[in-house]
PLY file of the C-alpha trace (Angstrom):
ply
format ascii 1.0
element vertex 332
property float x
property float y
property float z
element edge 331
property int vertex1
property int vertex2
end_header
-23.23 0.94 29.70
-24.70 3.27 32.40
-21.20 4.13 33.61
-19.99 5.36 30.19
-21.29 8.97 30.54
-19.68 9.22 33.97
-16.36 8.03 32.57
-16.55 10.55 29.72
-17.26 13.40 32.16
-14.36 12.34 34.34
-12.05 12.16 31.29
-13.21 15.60 30.09
-12.52 17.07 33.53
-9.01 15.62 33.35
-8.44 17.21 29.95
-9.45 20.60 31.34
-6.67 20.31 33.89
-4.04 19.36 31.29
-1.68 22.15 30.33
-1.52 23.30 26.70
2.19 22.44 26.64
1.59 18.86 27.74
-1.19 18.49 25.18
0.96 19.80 22.32
3.92 17.71 23.45
1.81 14.57 23.55
0.33 15.33 20.13
3.80 15.90 18.67
5.06 12.63 20.10
2.06 10.80 18.71
2.59 12.35 15.30
6.29 11.48 15.40
5.44 7.88 16.29
2.88 7.63 13.50
5.37 9.13 11.03
8.10 6.76 12.21
5.82 3.76 11.78
4.85 4.96 8.30
8.47 5.55 7.27
9.52 2.21 8.74
6.80 0.42 6.78
7.76 2.23 3.58
11.44 1.34 4.00
10.74 -2.27 4.86
8.40 -2.66 1.86
10.94 -1.06 -0.48
13.50 -3.63 0.62
11.38 -6.68 -0.02
13.08 -7.06 -3.39
16.69 -8.17 -3.74
18.81 -5.29 -5.06
22.34 -4.88 -6.38
23.46 -1.49 -5.09
26.10 0.38 -7.14
28.86 2.24 -5.30
30.13 4.99 -7.56
33.81 5.66 -8.11
34.79 7.97 -10.95
38.10 6.24 -11.68
36.71 2.69 -11.61
33.60 3.59 -13.59
35.71 5.07 -16.37
38.58 2.56 -16.35
36.90 -0.81 -15.73
33.36 -0.60 -17.18
33.06 -4.39 -17.57
34.60 -5.58 -14.30
32.94 -5.72 -10.86
33.87 -6.22 -7.25
30.65 -7.36 -5.55
30.36 -7.30 -1.77
28.26 -9.99 -0.07
27.43 -8.43 3.34
27.64 -10.36 6.59
25.03 -11.54 9.08
22.61 -8.80 10.18
24.33 -6.21 7.96
22.00 -3.54 6.56
22.15 -2.13 3.05
23.64 1.09 4.45
26.36 -0.71 6.37
27.15 -2.80 3.30
27.71 0.40 1.31
29.78 1.78 4.20
31.97 -1.33 4.12
32.44 -1.06 0.36
33.31 2.63 0.64
35.91 1.74 3.28
37.53 -0.60 0.75
36.88 1.59 -2.28
40.37 3.20 -2.48
41.83 -0.26 -3.12
39.10 -2.29 -4.82
38.41 0.49 -7.31
41.88 -0.14 -8.77
40.61 -3.36 -10.29
36.89 -2.96 -10.95
33.69 -1.05 -10.47
31.88 -1.64 -7.18
28.50 -3.00 -6.07
26.86 -4.35 -2.90
24.32 -7.16 -2.56
21.16 -5.88 -0.88
19.43 -8.95 0.57
15.62 -9.03 0.52
13.70 -8.53 3.77
11.55 -11.47 2.73
14.46 -13.74 3.60
17.68 -15.07 2.12
17.03 -16.79 -1.23
20.13 -17.95 -3.11
18.20 -18.79 -6.28
16.91 -15.21 -6.46
20.43 -13.88 -5.93
21.85 -16.08 -8.69
19.07 -15.20 -11.11
19.35 -11.47 -10.44
23.11 -11.58 -10.75
22.91 -13.37 -14.12
20.63 -10.62 -15.43
22.93 -7.98 -13.96
25.96 -9.52 -15.68
24.12 -9.60 -18.99
22.66 -6.08 -18.89
25.87 -4.49 -17.55
28.01 -6.49 -20.01
30.31 -7.67 -17.22
33.23 -9.88 -18.23
35.24 -10.01 -14.98
33.81 -10.79 -11.53
35.44 -10.49 -8.11
33.54 -11.37 -4.92
34.21 -9.97 -1.43
32.61 -12.19 1.22
32.15 -10.21 4.43
31.86 -12.73 7.31
28.80 -14.94 6.62
28.68 -13.29 3.19
31.67 -15.44 2.24
29.49 -18.54 2.49
26.93 -16.97 0.17
29.65 -15.80 -2.23
31.05 -19.32 -2.56
27.66 -20.90 -3.22
26.71 -18.19 -5.73
30.06 -18.63 -7.52
29.53 -22.38 -7.63
26.04 -22.03 -9.07
27.15 -19.44 -11.61
29.87 -21.85 -12.74
27.16 -24.41 -13.52
25.75 -22.04 -16.16
29.13 -21.12 -17.63
29.98 -18.00 -15.64
33.31 -17.96 -13.81
34.16 -15.77 -10.83
37.80 -14.71 -11.07
38.51 -14.23 -7.35
36.73 -14.62 -3.99
38.06 -12.88 -0.89
36.77 -14.41 2.36
36.88 -11.93 5.23
36.71 -13.95 8.48
34.07 -16.24 6.92
33.03 -19.47 8.68
33.21 -22.55 6.44
30.53 -24.30 8.50
28.38 -23.57 11.54
30.90 -25.05 13.96
33.30 -22.20 13.16
30.81 -19.85 14.85
31.97 -19.46 18.43
28.55 -18.55 19.89
26.69 -21.76 19.14
23.83 -20.66 21.40
22.71 -18.36 18.57
21.46 -21.38 16.65
19.62 -22.89 19.59
17.11 -20.05 19.65
17.13 -18.12 16.38
17.11 -21.09 13.99
14.67 -23.14 16.05
12.16 -20.27 16.17
12.56 -19.54 12.44
12.05 -23.14 11.34
9.10 -23.48 13.72
7.47 -20.48 12.03
8.05 -17.87 14.74
9.51 -14.41 14.08
11.54 -12.42 16.60
10.05 -8.94 17.30
12.38 -6.04 16.55
12.39 -4.73 20.13
13.43 -8.11 21.51
16.09 -8.35 18.82
17.49 -4.97 19.88
17.78 -6.18 23.47
19.50 -9.33 22.26
21.91 -7.27 20.17
22.88 -5.13 23.13
23.39 -8.16 25.39
25.39 -10.01 22.72
27.71 -7.09 22.15
28.24 -6.44 25.86
29.20 -10.09 26.32
31.83 -9.58 23.60
32.70 -6.05 24.75
36.44 -6.72 24.55
36.03 -6.89 20.78
34.39 -3.46 20.49
34.50 0.02 21.93
31.40 1.21 23.78
30.75 3.61 20.93
30.67 0.69 18.51
28.36 -1.27 20.82
25.89 1.61 20.95
26.07 2.26 17.19
25.52 -1.38 16.24
22.66 -1.84 18.72
20.85 1.30 17.55
21.28 0.21 13.93
19.35 -2.98 14.66
16.50 -0.91 16.11
16.34 1.56 13.22
13.97 1.35 10.22
17.07 0.62 8.11
17.83 -2.63 9.92
17.37 -5.99 8.15
14.04 -7.63 8.96
13.82 -10.36 11.57
12.80 -12.77 8.79
16.02 -12.03 6.89
18.18 -12.37 9.99
16.58 -15.65 11.03
16.89 -17.03 7.48
20.58 -16.08 7.47
21.09 -17.97 10.74
19.31 -20.99 9.27
21.53 -20.78 6.18
24.68 -20.86 8.31
23.28 -23.74 10.37
22.67 -25.94 7.31
25.67 -24.86 5.22
27.56 -27.74 3.62
30.65 -26.56 1.77
31.14 -30.00 0.20
28.17 -29.33 -2.12
30.03 -26.61 -4.02
32.67 -26.62 -6.73
34.67 -23.60 -7.88
36.95 -25.20 -10.43
40.50 -24.14 -11.22
39.45 -20.82 -12.77
38.42 -19.28 -9.43
41.06 -18.22 -6.89
40.22 -18.04 -3.21
41.88 -16.02 -0.42
41.10 -15.99 3.30
41.93 -13.11 5.64
41.17 -13.00 9.34
42.36 -12.36 12.85
43.46 -14.90 15.49
41.76 -12.72 18.13
38.37 -13.04 16.40
35.71 -13.75 19.04
32.89 -14.38 16.56
34.37 -16.88 14.08
37.08 -19.32 15.13
40.10 -18.34 13.03
41.89 -21.58 13.98
39.20 -23.76 12.35
37.74 -21.51 9.62
41.07 -20.88 7.89
42.10 -24.55 7.42
38.47 -25.49 6.78
38.28 -23.38 3.63
41.73 -24.53 2.51
40.74 -28.18 2.85
37.44 -27.62 1.03
39.08 -25.91 -1.97
42.74 -26.97 -2.12
43.02 -26.17 -5.84
41.54 -22.70 -5.47
43.09 -21.38 -2.24
46.00 -19.07 -3.08
46.38 -17.19 0.22
45.33 -17.79 3.83
48.13 -16.17 5.81
47.28 -12.46 5.77
46.07 -11.15 9.13
44.10 -7.99 9.91
46.39 -7.31 12.86
45.31 -4.48 15.14
41.70 -4.37 13.92
39.08 -3.65 16.59
36.72 -5.40 16.54
38.90 -8.19 15.13
36.00 -9.83 13.25
35.31 -8.65 9.67
35.50 -4.91 10.35
36.81 -2.94 7.36
34.30 -0.18 8.12
35.93 0.40 11.52
39.52 -0.24 10.41
39.79 0.91 6.78
43.57 1.48 6.68
44.34 -1.99 8.08
42.04 -3.71 5.59
43.13 -1.60 2.66
46.76 -2.63 3.24
45.83 -6.33 3.34
43.59 -6.18 0.27
46.16 -4.14 -1.65
48.76 -6.86 -1.05
46.36 -9.52 -2.33
45.51 -7.56 -5.45
49.12 -6.81 -6.27
50.07 -10.48 -6.03
47.04 -12.24 -7.52
44.99 -9.75 -9.52
46.79 -8.09 -12.41
44.94 -5.18 -13.99
42.02 -6.71 -15.97
42.62 -6.94 -19.70
40.22 -9.66 -20.84
37.05 -11.49 -20.01
36.88 -13.98 -17.16
33.13 -14.27 -17.45
31.68 -16.05 -20.46
28.90 -14.21 -22.21
25.41 -15.52 -21.63
22.20 -15.06 -23.50
0 1
1 2
2 3
3 4
4 5
5 6
6 7
7 8
8 9
9 10
10 11
11 12
12 13
13 14
14 15
15 16
16 17
17 18
18 19
19 20
20 21
21 22
22 23
23 24
24 25
25 26
26 27
27 28
28 29
29 30
30 31
31 32
32 33
33 34
34 35
35 36
36 37
37 38
38 39
39 40
40 41
41 42
42 43
43 44
44 45
45 46
46 47
47 48
48 49
49 50
50 51
51 52
52 53
53 54
54 55
55 56
56 57
57 58
58 59
59 60
60 61
61 62
62 63
63 64
64 65
65 66
66 67
67 68
68 69
69 70
70 71
71 72
72 73
73 74
74 75
75 76
76 77
77 78
78 79
79 80
80 81
81 82
82 83
83 84
84 85
85 86
86 87
87 88
88 89
89 90
90 91
91 92
92 93
93 94
94 95
95 96
96 97
97 98
98 99
99 100
100 101
101 102
102 103
103 104
104 105
105 106
106 107
107 108
108 109
109 110
110 111
111 112
112 113
113 114
114 115
115 116
116 117
117 118
118 119
119 120
120 121
121 122
122 123
123 124
124 125
125 126
126 127
127 128
128 129
129 130
130 131
131 132
132 133
133 134
134 135
135 136
136 137
137 138
138 139
139 140
140 141
141 142
142 143
143 144
144 145
145 146
146 147
147 148
148 149
149 150
150 151
151 152
152 153
153 154
154 155
155 156
156 157
157 158
158 159
159 160
160 161
161 162
162 163
163 164
164 165
165 166
166 167
167 168
168 169
169 170
170 171
171 172
172 173
173 174
174 175
175 176
176 177
177 178
178 179
179 180
180 181
181 182
182 183
183 184
184 185
185 186
186 187
187 188
188 189
189 190
190 191
191 192
192 193
193 194
194 195
195 196
196 197
197 198
198 199
199 200
200 201
201 202
202 203
203 204
204 205
205 206
206 207
207 208
208 209
209 210
210 211
211 212
212 213
213 214
214 215
215 216
216 217
217 218
218 219
219 220
220 221
221 222
222 223
223 224
224 225
225 226
226 227
227 228
228 229
229 230
230 231
231 232
232 233
233 234
234 235
235 236
236 237
237 238
238 239
239 240
240 241
241 242
242 243
243 244
244 245
245 246
246 247
247 248
248 249
249 250
250 251
251 252
252 253
253 254
254 255
255 256
256 257
257 258
258 259
259 260
260 261
261 262
262 263
263 264
264 265
265 266
266 267
267 268
268 269
269 270
270 271
271 272
272 273
273 274
274 275
275 276
276 277
277 278
278 279
279 280
280 281
281 282
282 283
283 284
284 285
285 286
286 287
287 288
288 289
289 290
290 291
291 292
292 293
293 294
294 295
295 296
296 297
297 298
298 299
299 300
300 301
301 302
302 303
303 304
304 305
305 306
306 307
307 308
308 309
309 310
310 311
311 312
312 313
313 314
314 315
315 316
316 317
317 318
318 319
319 320
320 321
321 322
322 323
323 324
324 325
325 326
326 327
327 328
328 329
329 330
330 331
């Protein structure tokens, strides 16, 4: 304790020698950090609840008030990127229905919550026609949600699987499960900073799939306050790890289409495509359309909108006539 006054005097002498500019700069940086932490906490807390995010389109909103295309975002996809993806597809999808994006909760992936919220959404919005767009891992979620909705008398008219794995073995980087899932199920959470480093390393390893600009953008997104929480990301990885497509039934009223790219370095196109077809032989209506020329080749409508719009337009023209009646049974 006797050394405390001496330390204070030494510290005060150091402050006297500090320039006003350095002091103000340090204060500003501290304030910015405090503000960033506050904003981050506010954003993360606001996203603890599952949300269905509407994407406005004047034509679709006026023409198809009771039909919806709902996007199920992929692994590690933020709410903002989900909306970006839907907007990239909006010129085509809006010709069949209004648009919405699933905003997963930062508390973790919970299919029962998604199904319950979607049932209320269908009822309050008076929706009679449902189309699902499964973006990468989101295709797995879309299929399970459609199967569980069918159990309560609600049919999904069409599910589009965009490079979706049908089980964990379709994921090329199996090392992801060794760490992420093990830590999650053991009760450990991955800090955001470490996750950002992992993101950068993962994308550099697969740099042939992306431009350097895309690598930087995607890495920074995972470090921003808008990024999905580590809990959500780890729960998504666990979901993929335990996914069993044999548990689900779509029935003859739901049509299924798979699109992908043979150059996909994330999901094995050669196994995912026949895997879905074998799981739902009565529902699969198309599995031959390729997103040729897309970079990255895996589930990237936001980076390659014209390529994806052409593929989706062809599917809609062949399998989705303009809605005229109800494909979804009313529920109380």
